[in-house]
C-alpha positions as CSV (number, residue, x, y, z in Angstrom):
1,M,10.5,-91.1,19.2
2,S,7.2,-92.1,17.6
3,F,3.7,-90.6,17.8
4,T,0.3,-91.4,16.4
5,V,-1.7,-88.9,14.5
6,H,-5.4,-89.3,15.0
7,P,-7.3,-88.0,11.9
8,P,-10.0,-86.2,13.8
9,R,-7.5,-84.3,15.9
10,M,-5.4,-83.5,12.9
11,A,-8.4,-82.2,11.0
12,F,-9.4,-80.1,14.0
13,G,-5.9,-78.7,14.3
14,I,-5.7,-77.9,10.6
15,M,-9.2,-76.2,10.7
16,R,-8.0,-74.2,13.7
17,I,-4.8,-73.1,12.1
18,T,-6.7,-72.2,8.8
19,R,-9.2,-70.2,10.8
20,L,-6.4,-68.3,12.6
21,V,-4.5,-67.6,9.4
22,S,-7.5,-66.7,7.2
23,I,-8.8,-63.9,9.4
24,P,-5.6,-61.8,9.3
25,V,-5.2,-62.6,5.6
26,A,-8.8,-61.5,4.9
27,A,-8.2,-58.4,6.9
28,L,-5.0,-57.6,4.9
29,V,-6.8,-58.2,1.6
30,C,-9.7,-56.0,2.7
31,A,-7.3,-53.2,3.8
32,A,-5.4,-53.4,0.5
33,V,-8.7,-53.1,-1.5
34,V,-9.9,-50.2,0.7
35,G,-6.5,-48.5,0.6
36,A,-6.4,-48.7,-3.2
37,T,-9.6,-46.7,-3.5
38,K,-8.5,-43.9,-1.2
39,L,-6.6,-40.8,-2.3
40,P,-3.0,-40.4,-1.4
41,A,-2.2,-39.3,2.2
42,Q,-2.8,-35.6,2.8
43,T,-0.2,-33.3,4.3
44,C,-1.6,-30.1,5.9
45,T,0.4,-27.0,6.3
46,I,-2.0,-25.3,8.7
47,Q,-3.6,-27.2,11.6
48,Q,-5.3,-26.3,14.8
49,G,-5.3,-22.6,13.9
50,W,-8.9,-22.4,15.2
51,K,-7.6,-22.6,18.8
52,K,-6.1,-19.1,18.8
53,D,-8.8,-17.5,16.6
54,F,-11.3,-16.6,19.4
55,I,-14.1,-14.4,18.1
56,P,-16.6,-12.7,20.4
57,A,-20.1,-14.0,20.0
58,V,-21.5,-10.8,18.6
59,A,-18.8,-10.8,15.8
60,R,-19.2,-14.4,14.6
61,D,-20.1,-14.9,11.0
62,F,-22.2,-18.1,10.5
63,S,-22.4,-17.8,6.7
64,R,-22.0,-21.1,4.7
65,T,-20.1,-19.4,1.8
66,R,-16.8,-17.7,2.4
67,V,-13.6,-16.5,0.6
68,T,-10.4,-18.1,1.9
69,Q,-8.1,-16.1,4.2
70,G,-5.7,-15.2,1.3
71,G,-8.5,-14.6,-1.2
72,L,-7.5,-17.5,-3.5
73,Y,-10.7,-19.5,-3.4
74,R,-14.4,-19.2,-2.7
75,V,-15.7,-22.0,-0.6
76,S,-19.1,-23.2,0.6
77,I,-20.2,-26.0,2.9
78,K,-23.3,-28.2,2.8
79,A,-24.1,-30.4,5.7
80,P,-26.9,-33.1,5.6
81,E,-29.0,-31.0,8.0
82,S,-29.1,-27.4,9.1
83,P,-27.7,-27.0,11.7
84,P,-25.4,-30.0,11.4
85,P,-26.4,-32.9,13.7
86,T,-24.6,-33.5,17.1
87,G,-23.6,-36.9,18.3
88,K,-23.6,-38.8,15.0
89,L,-21.2,-39.3,12.1
90,H,-22.1,-37.5,8.9
91,E,-20.5,-36.1,5.7
92,W,-20.3,-32.7,4.2
93,I,-19.9,-31.4,0.7
94,L,-17.3,-28.7,0.4
95,H,-17.5,-26.7,-2.9
96,V,-14.4,-24.9,-4.0
97,E,-14.1,-22.3,-6.8
98,D,-11.4,-20.1,-8.0
99,T,-11.8,-16.3,-7.9
100,T,-13.5,-16.2,-11.3
101,G,-16.1,-18.8,-10.3
102,V,-14.6,-21.8,-12.0
103,A,-14.9,-25.1,-10.1
104,V,-11.6,-26.4,-8.7
105,D,-11.2,-30.2,-9.0
106,E,-7.4,-30.5,-8.5
107,A,-7.1,-29.7,-4.8
108,T,-6.3,-31.5,-1.6
109,I,-8.5,-30.7,1.3
110,C,-7.5,-31.0,5.0
111,V,-9.9,-30.6,7.8
112,D,-9.5,-29.3,11.4
113,G,-11.7,-27.9,14.0
114,G,-13.0,-27.7,17.5
115,M,-14.6,-25.6,20.2
116,P,-12.4,-22.6,21.0
117,E,-14.3,-21.8,24.2
118,H,-13.7,-25.4,25.5
119,G,-10.2,-25.9,24.1
120,H,-10.9,-29.3,22.5
121,G,-10.9,-30.4,18.9
122,L,-13.2,-32.5,16.8
123,P,-13.9,-36.0,18.3
124,T,-13.1,-37.5,14.8
125,S,-10.6,-37.0,12.1
126,P,-12.6,-35.9,9.1
127,E,-11.0,-36.3,5.7
128,M,-11.6,-35.8,2.0
129,S,-12.7,-38.9,0.2
130,G,-13.5,-39.9,-3.3
131,V,-12.9,-37.9,-6.4
132,P,-13.9,-34.3,-6.6
133,D,-16.7,-33.5,-9.1
134,G,-17.5,-30.0,-10.3
135,G,-15.6,-28.5,-7.4
136,D,-17.5,-30.6,-4.9
137,Y,-15.4,-32.5,-2.3
138,R,-16.9,-35.2,0.0
139,I,-15.7,-34.7,3.6
140,E,-16.4,-37.9,5.6
141,G,-16.2,-38.4,9.3
142,M,-17.7,-35.1,10.5
143,K,-19.0,-35.3,14.1
144,F,-19.8,-32.8,16.8
145,S,-20.1,-34.2,20.3
146,M,-22.1,-31.4,21.8
147,S,-24.0,-28.2,21.2
148,G,-22.3,-24.8,21.2
149,W,-19.9,-22.8,19.1
150,W,-17.8,-24.9,16.8
151,V,-15.2,-23.9,14.3
152,V,-14.3,-26.0,11.2
153,K,-11.2,-25.0,9.3
154,F,-10.3,-26.3,5.8
155,V,-6.9,-26.0,4.3
156,I,-7.0,-26.1,0.5
157,Q,-3.9,-27.0,-1.5
158,G,-4.9,-26.3,-5.1
159,P,-3.6,-24.8,-8.4
160,A,-3.7,-21.2,-7.1
161,G,-1.7,-22.1,-4.0
162,T,-2.5,-23.1,-0.4
163,D,-5.1,-21.2,1.5
164,S,-7.5,-21.7,4.4
165,V,-11.0,-20.9,5.4
166,R,-12.9,-21.3,8.6
167,F,-16.6,-21.7,9.2
168,N,-18.4,-20.9,12.5
169,L,-21.2,-23.2,13.5
170,G,-23.8,-22.6,16.3
171,L,-25.1,-26.0,17.2
172,R,-28.1,-26.6,19.4
């Protein structure tokens, strides 16, 4: 069996194979770099608790600073706008202090939320990113798909223990 290799066809074949191989390799390299800058995976002990926590409209507290359910931390939220925007991705800053007012920088933060009256969760999976600074944690991937009553619940796993806090939002 013999065959003839035509240089132009061979070059085209090599370019095609290189292109097919280089895209996945570039994606893997990019994923490795991005993965190296993220914090370790988070494991939450409390999730979707907002679904069973229905609060009548007249009793909803819309404050932006709250003490966690077990009293371990004082937490405040800061969205880029007030009220937070609907229909677009944005990030929040979550500030965490202990009961004496000292900033907590050694915690893992998990995020959950949704619309109790509608029975659906957040359209995204927000998560803590970056390194905390002075008790400030960056929460990326926040998004609300519509106006109405939303609940966002944070689980804080820190030096004093694991505790949670929920914030009510009235979006227009």
